[in-house]
MIVO-416247 format. One record per residue (C-alpha): chain; z, x, y. Coordinates in steps of 0.001 Angstrom, whole numbers, plus 500000, padded with zeros to 6 digits. Each point is the difference from the previous one (the first is absolute). Example, Ala and Ser with C-alpha at 12.3 -4.5 7.8 and 13.67 -1.06 7.14 Angstrom:
2
REC   cadena       up     east    north
REC        A   507800   512300   495500
REC        A   499340   501370   503440
END
This chain:
765
REC   cadena       up     east    north
REC        A   550882   141506   463884
REC        A   498383   499220   503288
REC        A   502222   499801   503088
REC        A   498644   498805   503324
REC        A   500668   501873   503219
REC        A   497908   497995   502473
REC        A   501373   501649   503115
REC        A   499207   503522   498787
REC        A   496706   499416   498206
REC        A   497660   501018   502798
REC        A   502097   502997   501057
REC        A   500265   501299   496443
REC        A   496281   499585   499372
REC        A   498978   501825   503173
REC        A   502544   502796   499507
REC        A   498805   500561   496440
REC        A   496371   500122   501024
REC        A   500791   502336   502871
REC        A   501769   502442   497734
REC        A   497268   499778   497403
REC        A   497105   500726   502323
REC        A   501821   502742   501845
REC        A   499722   501933   496736
REC        A   496934   501522   498387
REC        A   498111   498566   497054
REC        A   499201   496616   501421
REC        A   496715   500080   498090
REC        A   497714   496997   500323
REC        A   502594   498006   501911
REC        A   499188   500193   503727
REC        A   502818   499734   502510
REC        A   497573   498617   502572
REC        A   498670   497437   497549
REC        A   503486   498965   498999
REC        A   501252   499393   503523
REC        A   496745   498702   501472
REC        A   500476   496651   498259
REC        A   503718   500098   499356
REC        A   501191   498297   503163
REC        A   497942   496809   499846
REC        A   500863   499626   496323
REC        A   503759   500114   500495
REC        A   500112   496253   499460
REC        A   501554   497956   497239
REC        A   496812   499956   497930
REC        A   500305   499168   496302
REC        A   500773   503171   497999
REC        A   497249   501472   497890
REC        A   502324   500246   497002
REC        A   503520   499709   498687
REC        A   501770   503238   499077
REC        A   503393   500590   498404
REC        A   501958   502225   497689
REC        A   500217   498548   496480
REC        A   503342   498436   499170
REC        A   500886   499517   496345
REC        A   502640   498105   498100
REC        A   502557   502367   498484
REC        A   499635   499673   496250
REC        A   503430   501132   498936
REC        A   500898   499136   496435
REC        A   503026   497741   499871
REC        A   502479   500747   497272
REC        A   503781   499697   499639
REC        A   500489   503599   501077
REC        A   498052   499617   503256
REC        A   501274   496587   501047
REC        A   503432   498836   501084
REC        A   500849   496566   501328
REC        A   502992   497798   500725
REC        A   498457   497023   498180
REC        A   497837   499838   496885
REC        A   497764   497496   501763
REC        A   498921   502621   502524
REC        A   498109   502142   497503
REC        A   497011   497668   500224
REC        A   499496   501037   503638
REC        A   498024   503140   499183
REC        A   498696   499309   496511
REC        A   496334   499791   501017
REC        A   499795   496332   499011
REC        A   499749   497517   502857
REC        A   500464   497134   497556
REC        A   503678   500917   499674
REC        A   502602   499525   502708
REC        A   502973   502141   500881
REC        A   503001   499207   502147
REC        A   503448   498441   499886
REC        A   502129   497391   501731
REC        A   502342   502754   501150
REC        A   499144   503183   501926
REC        A   498638   502726   497736
REC        A   498305   503379   499924
REC        A   497644   501987   497825
REC        A   499360   503771   500006
REC        A   496926   501693   498552
REC        A   499686   503700   499106
REC        A   496373   501108   500436
REC        A   500654   503293   498251
REC        A   498026   501907   502648
REC        A   499710   499681   503745
REC        A   497309   497702   501337
REC        A   498695   499820   503564
REC        A   500905   496404   500876
REC        A   497679   497875   502112
REC        A   501698   496612   499788
REC        A   500815   497093   497737
REC        A   498147   496915   498833
REC        A   501713   496898   498668
REC        A   499417   496472   498763
REC        A   502865   497642   500927
REC        A   500939   497179   497647
REC        A   500824   496756   501795
REC        A   501633   498564   496839
REC        A   500660   496303   500683
REC        A   500005   500366   503781
REC        A   497134   499403   502388
REC        A   500538   503408   501596
REC        A   500638   503447   498581
REC        A   502309   500943   502872
REC        A   502771   501110   497682
REC        A   498067   503265   499653
REC        A   500541   500709   503719
REC        A   502618   502696   500414
REC        A   499006   501826   496800
REC        A   500318   503733   500657
REC        A   497921   502838   498548
REC        A   501753   503382   499887
REC        A   499207   503504   498760
REC        A   501865   503176   499111
REC        A   499494   503409   498465
REC        A   503507   500398   498588
REC        A   500679   496425   498819
REC        A   503031   499899   502295
REC        A   498906   500087   503620
REC        A   497460   497245   500552
REC        A   498164   499157   503218
REC        A   498528   496585   500705
REC        A   496240   500352   500410
REC        A   499155   496319   500446
REC        A   501451   496504   500091
REC        A   498249   496720   499313
REC        A   499932   498555   503509
REC        A   498708   496694   501445
REC        A   496266   499954   500585
REC        A   498300   498239   502900
REC        A   502677   497372   500484
REC        A   499185   498189   496776
REC        A   501653   499578   496642
REC        A   499131   502088   496969
REC        A   497960   498530   497173
REC        A   499425   501398   496546
REC        A   497082   502349   500679
REC        A   499587   503775   499980
REC        A   501448   501810   503025
REC        A   499812   503661   500986
REC        A   502184   502262   502126
REC        A   498433   503338   500944
REC        A   502263   502764   501254
REC        A   499447   501613   503384
REC        A   500080   503417   498340
REC        A   499835   501429   496499
REC        A   503015   501334   498127
REC        A   500530   501746   496665
REC        A   502693   498412   497816
REC        A   500943   499805   496346
REC        A   502495   497118   499865
REC        A   499183   496512   501248
REC        A   502457   497190   500557
REC        A   499594   496298   500703
REC        A   502902   497973   501380
REC        A   499542   496240   499663
REC        A   501954   497301   501824
REC        A   501317   497006   498104
REC        A   497307   497665   498750
REC        A   497131   502437   500642
REC        A   497401   499941   497236
REC        A   496801   502010   499653
REC        A   497257   499736   497423
REC        A   499181   503653   500568
REC        A   500818   502952   502273
REC        A   497663   502998   500169
REC        A   500742   503271   501776
REC        A   496986   501637   501642
REC        A   499133   503680   500423
REC        A   497339   502148   501646
REC        A   497952   501039   497011
REC        A   497817   502601   501726
REC        A   502320   501781   502392
REC        A   501205   503436   498990
REC        A   500956   503449   501313
REC        A   499000   503352   498543
REC        A   501168   503479   500847
REC        A   498048   501381   502926
REC        A   498684   503511   500501
REC        A   501859   499897   503302
REC        A   503602   501055   499596
REC        A   502485   497158   500342
REC        A   497217   497436   500112
REC        A   498471   497459   497643
REC        A   496550   498521   499530
REC        A   499850   496224   500225
REC        A   497573   498091   497776
REC        A   499531   496388   501046
REC        A   497842   497568   498049
REC        A   498055   497345   501908
REC        A   498204   496873   498917
REC        A   497261   498270   502044
REC        A   498882   496415   499438
REC        A   498375   497112   501856
REC        A   497401   502450   501351
REC        A   497651   497910   502126
REC        A   497158   502497   500345
REC        A   499005   503506   498981
REC        A   502267   502251   502031
REC        A   499991   503758   500460
REC        A   503508   500649   501214
REC        A   502193   502777   501196
REC        A   503557   499787   498688
REC        A   502594   501733   502162
REC        A   503378   500570   498356
REC        A   502611   501113   502509
REC        A   503551   501225   499545
REC        A   502555   499137   502700
REC        A   503526   501278   500511
REC        A   502970   497782   500899
REC        A   499019   500069   503676
REC        A   496542   498681   499276
REC        A   498305   503364   500653
REC        A   496917   500737   497930
REC        A   500641   503209   498006
REC        A   497130   500047   497523
REC        A   496668   498280   499525
REC        A   497467   499883   497155
REC        A   496556   498410   500149
REC        A   498172   498586   497008
REC        A   496472   498607   499965
REC        A   499409   497059   497707
REC        A   497252   497470   499360
REC        A   501039   496440   499191
REC        A   497243   497856   498397
REC        A   499978   496349   501029
REC        A   501697   497481   497734
REC        A   501430   502739   497806
REC        A   503498   501263   499383
REC        A   500486   503707   500608
REC        A   502886   502221   498960
REC        A   500550   503366   501624
REC        A   502721   502532   500659
REC        A   500856   501946   503129
REC        A   501940   503230   499869
REC        A   502024   501258   502938
REC        A   501085   503623   499532
REC        A   503109   501544   501424
REC        A   502200   497013   500774
REC        A   503746   500446   500421
REC        A   500998   496976   497940
REC        A   502872   499213   502363
REC        A   501269   496436   499927
REC        A   499035   499262   503615
REC        A   496457   501211   499469
REC        A   497352   497264   499973
REC        A   496378   499890   498906
REC        A   497332   498062   501862
REC        A   496542   499234   498630
REC        A   497248   499141   502476
REC        A   496457   499053   498941
REC        A   497022   499967   502385
REC        A   496293   499550   499410
REC        A   497297   502221   501521
REC        A   499974   497949   503199
REC        A   503647   500836   500547
REC        A   501080   496422   499315
REC        A   503084   499340   497870
REC        A   498947   499021   496478
REC        A   503404   498526   499160
REC        A   501957   497694   502232
REC        A   502906   502388   500611
REC        A   501145   503410   498810
REC        A   501889   500137   496718
REC        A   503468   501442   500514
REC        A   502173   501395   497200
REC        A   503370   501670   499969
REC        A   502036   501563   497215
REC        A   503428   499110   501358
REC        A   502185   498826   497091
REC        A   498757   496446   500415
REC        A   501601   499781   503440
REC        A   498895   497197   502322
REC        A   498354   500451   503355
REC        A   502121   499162   503005
REC        A   500872   496327   499504
REC        A   502343   497477   501591
REC        A   500832   496547   498601
REC        A   497621   497342   501281
REC        A   502788   498230   501895
REC        A   499331   502620   502695
REC        A   497116   498869   502177
REC        A   498821   499477   503540
REC        A   501991   497326   501896
REC        A   503166   500815   498050
REC        A   503406   499089   501371
REC        A   502883   502318   499112
REC        A   503629   498942   500081
REC        A   501567   501039   503297
REC        A   503364   501745   500337
REC        A   500063   501064   496345
REC        A   498770   503244   498395
REC        A   496253   499978   499405
REC        A   498882   501547   496719
REC        A   496379   500810   499228
REC        A   499128   500904   496406
REC        A   497151   500572   497613
REC        A   498446   502474   497572
REC        A   498117   503293   500263
REC        A   499530   503218   497996
REC        A   503288   501673   499095
REC        A   501060   502791   502336
REC        A   497712   498919   502837
REC        A   501401   499186   503437
REC        A   499582   496534   501480
REC        A   500228   499565   503767
REC        A   500761   496594   501498
REC        A   499610   499543   503751
REC        A   500998   496770   501756
REC        A   498527   499981   503480
REC        A   501247   497699   502748
REC        A   496881   499078   501957
REC        A   502132   499812   503148
REC        A   501028   503622   499453
REC        A   502127   501931   497552
REC        A   500400   499688   496281
REC        A   501403   501718   496950
REC        A   498546   502239   497273
REC        A   501615   500714   496641
REC        A   498919   501874   496898
REC        A   500802   499824   496311
REC        A   499131   502185   497018
REC        A   498616   497975   497110
REC        A   502287   499939   496955
REC        A   499038   500946   496459
REC        A   499453   496329   499158
REC        A   497425   499787   502826
REC        A   502234   497847   502225
REC        A   500966   500648   503624
REC        A   501811   498185   502778
REC        A   501047   500671   503579
REC        A   502607   498339   502187
REC        A   498711   499624   503544
REC        A   503270   498665   501424
REC        A   500555   496664   501715
REC        A   498157   498409   502916
REC        A   500657   497148   502453
REC        A   498185   496667   499987
REC        A   496462   499907   501325
REC        A   497595   502746   500953
REC        A   496506   500926   498922
REC        A   499665   502797   497461
REC        A   497488   501918   497918
REC        A   500968   501710   496739
REC        A   498116   502957   498528
REC        A   500713   501312   496511
REC        A   498427   503300   498947
REC        A   500018   502222   496936
REC        A   497548   502865   499714
REC        A   496572   498594   500831
REC        A   501104   496376   499546
REC        A   500837   497885   502999
REC        A   500995   496338   500419
REC        A   500409   498242   503340
REC        A   501706   496653   500610
REC        A   499490   498207   503332
REC        A   501658   497198   501971
REC        A   503505   500486   498585
REC        A   503189   498670   501516
REC        A   503714   499508   499309
REC        A   501857   496716   499688
REC        A   501978   497931   497520
REC        A   498574   499522   496505
REC        A   500928   496871   498031
REC        A   499227   499526   496320
REC        A   499003   496428   499047
REC        A   500692   499358   496284
REC        A   499813   496957   497755
REC        A   497582   497511   498606
REC        A   497637   497424   501467
REC        A   502206   498622   502767
REC        A   500173   503515   501439
REC        A   496405   500770   499004
REC        A   498914   496695   501663
REC        A   497434   501241   502514
REC        A   499133   498627   503406
REC        A   496772   498352   498807
REC        A   501836   498567   496990
REC        A   501393   496937   501757
REC        A   498590   497529   502476
REC        A   502907   500459   502388
REC        A   499672   503790   500232
REC        A   496204   499850   500024
REC        A   500081   497530   502907
REC        A   502369   502332   501833
REC        A   497625   502946   499578
REC        A   497116   497905   501326
REC        A   501963   498913   503052
REC        A   499681   501793   503312
REC        A   503584   501228   499719
REC        A   499533   501165   496414
REC        A   496818   501921   500747
REC        A   501642   501718   502939
REC        A   503145   500953   498103
REC        A   498063   501280   496984
REC        A   498420   502781   502064
REC        A   503005   502291   499906
REC        A   499457   503711   499216
REC        A   503763   500473   500320
REC        A   500258   498377   496558
REC        A   498635   501933   497025
REC        A   499428   498547   496536
REC        A   499669   501521   496541
REC        A   498899   496984   497980
REC        A   499699   499983   496202
REC        A   499001   496341   499845
REC        A   498157   499312   496733
REC        A   499769   503698   499084
REC        A   501207   501435   496709
REC        A   501963   496867   499166
REC        A   500162   501042   496345
REC        A   502649   502555   500896
REC        A   500397   503385   498329
REC        A   501578   501241   496803
REC        A   501586   502966   501795
REC        A   500568   501347   503463
REC        A   496795   500995   501810
REC        A   499493   502023   503168
REC        A   497174   497959   501495
REC        A   499793   496374   501051
REC        A   497401   497625   498523
REC        A   497556   500270   502897
REC        A   496318   500870   499903
REC        A   498767   503539   500499
REC        A   499169   500639   503631
REC        A   501959   496949   501167
REC        A   502575   500536   502725
REC        A   503409   498959   498699
REC        A   501290   499089   503462
REC        A   498407   497623   502488
REC        A   500844   499035   503561
REC        A   500765   496309   500356
REC        A   497096   497921   501228
REC        A   498445   496651   499225
REC        A   498290   501222   496821
REC        A   503019   501975   498795
REC        A   502263   496988   500544
REC        A   497944   497736   497722
REC        A   501451   501394   496774
REC        A   503320   501218   501334
REC        A   503159   498468   498539
REC        A   500820   497063   502279
REC        A   503732   500717   499807
REC        A   499357   503680   500731
REC        A   497590   499184   502826
REC        A   502417   497793   501939
REC        A   502857   502404   499249
REC        A   498067   502963   501437
REC        A   498654   498105   503010
REC        A   503467   498931   501122
REC        A   501536   503453   499569
REC        A   497183   501679   501924
REC        A   500136   497413   502773
REC        A   503799   499949   500282
REC        A   500672   503742   499895
REC        A   496663   501476   501100
REC        A   499831   502432   497072
REC        A   497238   500569   497441
REC        A   500517   498197   496705
REC        A   498497   500912   496641
REC        A   499741   497672   497008
REC        A   499679   501116   496382
REC        A   498747   496754   498471
REC        A   500330   500445   496225
REC        A   500884   496523   498667
REC        A   498065   498518   497050
REC        A   499848   496297   499182
REC        A   501436   498578   496790
REC        A   502092   503058   499144
REC        A   503426   500135   498399
REC        A   502784   502224   501296
REC        A   499589   501959   496762
REC        A   496779   501474   501386
REC        A   501718   501354   503123
REC        A   502724   501969   498176
REC        A   499145   503289   498220
REC        A   499450   499693   496272
REC        A   503088   500420   497839
REC        A   502610   499777   502757
REC        A   502958   497752   499161
REC        A   502296   498128   502337
REC        A   502670   497861   498348
REC        A   498307   497332   497911
REC        A   496508   501036   501107
REC        A   497669   502753   498756
REC        A   496526   500534   501401
REC        A   497200   500041   497448
REC        A   497165   500394   502496
REC        A   500385   501661   503413
REC        A   496240   500094   500556
REC        A   500028   498925   503639
REC        A   502822   502360   500851
REC        A   497949   502826   498520
REC        A   496809   499428   501996
REC        A   501214   498186   503156
REC        A   503481   501322   500774
REC        A   500333   503439   498397
REC        A   497059   501520   501954
REC        A   502035   499496   503205
REC        A   503148   501717   498726
REC        A   499624   503089   502180
REC        A   499357   497940   503134
REC        A   502792   498709   502169
REC        A   500132   496293   500797
REC        A   502177   497798   502229
REC        A   500663   497169   497572
REC        A   498835   497505   497364
REC        A   499414   496243   499974
REC        A   499475   498252   496660
REC        A   498952   496483   498930
REC        A   499839   499672   496209
REC        A   501400   498015   497108
REC        A   497804   497029   499160
REC        A   498410   501690   496971
REC        A   503437   500769   498573
REC        A   500817   496304   499972
REC        A   496770   498551   498621
REC        A   498921   502848   497676
REC        A   502731   502418   498999
REC        A   502742   497368   500378
REC        A   502609   502533   501051
REC        A   503547   498736   500056
REC        A   502057   500186   503160
REC        A   501831   503062   498675
REC        A   496770   501765   499008
REC        A   498329   499425   503353
REC        A   503176   500952   501871
REC        A   500213   503285   498118
REC        A   496281   500684   500399
REC        A   499991   499294   503743
REC        A   503137   502041   500678
REC        A   498583   502811   497878
REC        A   496707   499907   501894
REC        A   501749   500242   503369
REC        A   502149   502903   498840
REC        A   496995   501736   498418
REC        A   497855   499795   503133
REC        A   502909   501067   502157
REC        A   500397   502957   497676
REC        A   496598   501102   501272
REC        A   500382   499284   503717
REC        A   503740   499981   500674
REC        A   503094   498132   498858
REC        A   500137   497874   503158
REC        A   496258   499420   500432
REC        A   499492   496540   501544
REC        A   498963   497708   497143
REC        A   499609   496237   500352
REC        A   498740   497437   497524
REC        A   499267   496281   499968
REC        A   501629   497318   497890
REC        A   497303   497755   498578
REC        A   499404   496718   501752
REC        A   499661   496554   498440
REC        A   497191   499179   497576
REC        A   499092   497345   497456
REC        A   501214   502294   497212
REC        A   503652   500958   499805
REC        A   500548   503596   501151
REC        A   503768   499745   500367
REC        A   500899   502694   497475
REC        A   497976   502648   501858
REC        A   501237   498770   503409
REC        A   503572   500495   498854
REC        A   499164   503438   498605
REC        A   498512   500927   503362
REC        A   503175   498923   501787
REC        A   502351   501769   497605
REC        A   498005   503233   500151
REC        A   501185   500470   503576
REC        A   503576   500231   498715
REC        A   499101   502443   497225
REC        A   498019   502708   501804
REC        A   501824   503285   500500
REC        A   499981   499924   503793
REC        A   499987   496681   501927
REC        A   499193   501752   503281
REC        A   496581   499081   501431
REC        A   499274   497569   497158
REC        A   499441   496283   500268
REC        A   498443   496877   498533
REC        A   498254   497271   501950
REC        A   500217   496307   499140
REC        A   496816   497953   499906
REC        A   501533   496786   498684
REC        A   498929   498056   503081
REC        A   496375   501198   499835
REC        A   497644   497191   499007
REC        A   496622   501406   501054
REC        A   497501   497413   501164
REC        A   501304   496544   500938
REC        A   497610   498238   497610
REC        A   500364   500581   496275
REC        A   497353   502213   498381
REC        A   498665   503412   500936
REC        A   502520   501914   502055
REC        A   502842   497573   499239
REC        A   502732   501560   497912
REC        A   500554   496761   498084
REC        A   496632   500605   498288
REC        A   498881   503483   501074
REC        A   501783   503135   498836
REC        A   498541   501652   503126
REC        A   501392   497908   502841
REC        A   498879   500514   503570
REC        A   502469   501089   502709
REC        A   499664   503712   499257
REC        A   500774   500702   503647
REC        A   503432   498404   499513
REC        A   500538   502200   496936
REC        A   499174   503074   502091
REC        A   502342   498875   502770
REC        A   502919   499837   497575
REC        A   499288   503497   498729
REC        A   499756   501084   503623
REC        A   503539   498867   500734
REC        A   501375   502498   497491
REC        A   497725   502783   501244
REC        A   500892   499371   503630
REC        A   503706   500062   499216
REC        A   500128   502970   497628
REC        A   497178   502208   501282
REC        A   499320   499128   503609
REC        A   503508   499619   501378
REC        A   500365   496249   500517
REC        A   503380   500047   498304
REC        A   501076   496562   501221
REC        A   496947   498241   498570
REC        A   500728   497456   497265
REC        A   498080   500710   496810
REC        A   500964   497137   497706
REC        A   501420   496528   499844
REC        A   503314   499195   498288
REC        A   500859   502258   497054
REC        A   502006   498598   497102
REC        A   503241   501936   499481
REC        A   502250   498101   497618
REC        A   501412   496698   498801
REC        A   503182   498193   499056
REC        A   500696   496686   498271
REC        A   502414   497593   501662
REC        A   500684   496912   497856
REC        A   496571   498468   499288
REC        A   498229   501855   502784
REC        A   498503   503445   500340
REC        A   500148   502005   503209
REC        A   497299   502604   500633
REC        A   500631   502768   502545
REC        A   497261   501637   502054
REC        A   499605   502912   502354
REC        A   498242   498368   502914
REC        A   499104   500396   503651
REC        A   502053   497232   501563
REC        A   500622   496781   498099
REC        A   497745   498746   497265
REC        A   497466   497328   500867
REC        A   496723   498562   498731
REC        A   496376   500744   500804
REC        A   497811   497386   501705
REC        A   497827   498262   497431
REC        A   496732   501340   501448
REC        A   501119   503440   498882
REC        A   499993   499226   496278
REC        A   498332   496609   499399
REC        A   496297   499734   499214
REC        A   498250   496627   500053
REC        A   501410   498880   496656
REC        A   503481   501116   500949
REC        A   499769   498220   503327
REC        A   499000   496772   498281
REC        A   503101   500180   497802
REC        A   502135   500591   503068
REC        A   498464   497063   501865
REC        A   500503   497782   496945
REC        A   503713   500856   500098
REC        A   500018   501965   496746
REC        A   501422   503073   501764
REC        A   502735   500310   502627
REC        A   498907   502779   502338
REC        A   503270   499974   501928
REC        A   501927   501775   497237
REC        A   499296   503007   497785
REC        A   497666   499248   497122
REC        A   498932   501701   496759
REC        A   503585   500612   498751
REC        A   500978   499334   496377
REC        A   503225   500124   497991
REC        A   500671   500547   496302
REC        A   503071   499689   497834
REC        A   501018   501826   496863
REC        A   496932   498718   498147
REC        A   497644   501704   502459
REC        A   498054   496844   500832
REC        A   499138   499866   503703
REC        A   499973   496895   502183
REC        A   499212   499491   503700
REC        A   503050   500517   502212
REC        A   501010   498564   503344
REC        A   500466   502825   502486
REC        A   502157   500100   503108
REC        A   500167   502824   502540
REC        A   503380   501281   501155
REC        A   499551   503035   502237
REC        A   498728   502751   497701
REC        A   500656   497946   496870
REC        A   498020   497446   498064
REC        A   502093   497498   498034
REC        A   498313   498537   496926
REC        A   500896   497029   497863
REC        A   498294   497780   497447
REC        A   501230   496938   498143
REC        A   498123   501301   496946
REC        A   501919   503291   500044
REC        A   503736   499271   500276
REC        A   500976   503572   499042
REC        A   497453   502377   501590
REC        A   499588   503503   498624
REC        A   496838   501235   501709
REC        A   497578   499148   502769
REC        A   496506   500928   501031
REC        A   497793   499586   503041
REC        A   496254   499478   500393
REC        A   499512   500311   496255
REC        A   497053   498854   497948
REC        A   496284   499947   500696
REC        A   499793   498171   503314
REC        A   503307   498962   501591
REC        A   499045   497524   502715
REC        A   502700   500744   502535
REC        A   501149   503658   500082
REC        A   501349   499603   503521
REC        A   503233   502003   500233
REC        A   500061   502380   502967
REC        A   502174   501218   502867
REC        A   499470   501014   503606
REC        A   497223   502406   498931
REC        A   497790   497139   498878
REC        A   499122   502018   496882
REC        A   500054   498380   496583
REC        A   502543   500774   497293
REC        A   499016   501790   496803
REC        A   499849   498037   496789
REC        A   503142   500874   498011
REC        A   502312   499100   497149
REC        A   503746   500539   499688
REC        A   499651   500832   496298
REC        A   500799   503581   499104
REC        A   497071   501815   498406
REC        A   500892   502741   497568
END
């Protein structure tokens, strides 16, 4: 396996040459000749050849004695036939006994998309190894690649180091299918007893191809200890004919064979120019990874202030990782951690106040990672489907704002940082993954500017702008929403809450779970449409799912984590069942503290019907108003504005008096009605002007008797009560408000001027 070390390539090459030519026996290779032309040729010229160590598929015979699995359907995973498919609709595992130890190099696999467009269910599949069939270590996980979705084509994961193991294990998430999985080994890498006591001789096979021209080369094979110090060097002269494949072997005598020892192969021609693009680097380290951190860590990152900051990743077992967070104004903190047997490590750097400019350096042995332009603030997670995913260029109103002088000025705000997963990895993941679906080399975090704002969630954008402006603190947004997604996809697979059980969880796995070790300030969520028009969840099912989701996410980040969600607004299709489930979920969550639901019943979007109007468009405009209602909860619960009103009247109970029904509300002052311009679009206004609607009294109320048939009710306000009656319902049993697809006059409010949630008095079991 070839592993790039761009930052150390030149240093390693020069140090190897220096050591070589300080010894005797240089032969025909002239030090003067080598260095006379070396400097001008240290450019990124095309390599003269490709060179690698052969990697072979492990051909282990599969029989009942060597194979164990949790499902019969999994045995087709490693049967050598890519026409067969293995997997199951429930999580499963398969263990293979190779009989003898093999030096593992990686794994190759062919996902099966089944009936789906994507093969993302394979994401989260884990590949493990052991020598005692009891203690397994995870060598690799199927992770997102380059921000896209998986398709059914061969993929390969090469390990950062080799490792000898006998038992192999594959753990599959629910719904993951593969046509074939092949384990890979180094076929020409071996150790023999050395004449030097306590040492071994390393034999390493090499394979050259794509040779562009006849090349007489010098191959330098160096041995480095864990500190990157060259301890041994062997030179081999080799001719490589053009357009031919050449196999050769290099032998390095007297190596220690210690796990932190690495081997570096450098190839130069007689001019001293590199014949391969970069040195080949190998390590026999139990399959341990190099120093890695999840890709959510990047330049421009914003950490949650005033909460413990954890940094984590992977590295070779037993090594020490040092994390230094430097305050560019002076000071900082440094912590260390010893890597565990499973290759994982983490450090707690403590908590920090809002603001500041920081640099973070993470080191382990010769590896070093540096992250610049870091700060501390409040991180908000934006979850849901398209009305949360709705980006600033997605609507004419928000696009016009961005083009305005005010919008362009406000967009340039480095005090707001964005991690945006818009349109990335929307197929989800079969199991939990460590990395986000972003492209290799892409910075996860961006400072807010005009370009960054274009595809930022509109609700999140206005939410962050107001918080930053009002409180003068940095704000970070984790924008993870995906359009057209059911709540089922945001709850881990298999988890049950009352009448609801998740059978998917894909978006939780690849868009929420990777953040589990990070602290956040709170969550805002706008979701539910897909559960009305596709999954057709009942009120009870959505209530249980939503309450379960809130409790589940709070189980990660704290039982009183601020969590606010939106009740769906009006639309041409009836979404009442989900709206009621959203309302009832607030009463079912474990802890009501710092939780809330915003009403959008008065939102109509654009005045004219059509695009942006909620009568016809499931994505109504007015996203700034949505953000402002979320902001009320945040300002009250998080930022100390305890007297701020966060909602309009809240239904509390009812009683029947003769042929009337009295509804009781918790309200700010007496109940009243909204002005018609708050809820009436052009069509609604025409009905009002034609006298079809009386805007002076509460509208959108209905009554039903024992038979459950609802009829419009006359509503009268009496303080914090609404009194309902209908000649068609002489003996009322239940009432509802703002029900159905598009109630024309949902105008009940109080002194706050905020609209009332859609609700029903019926008890939902």
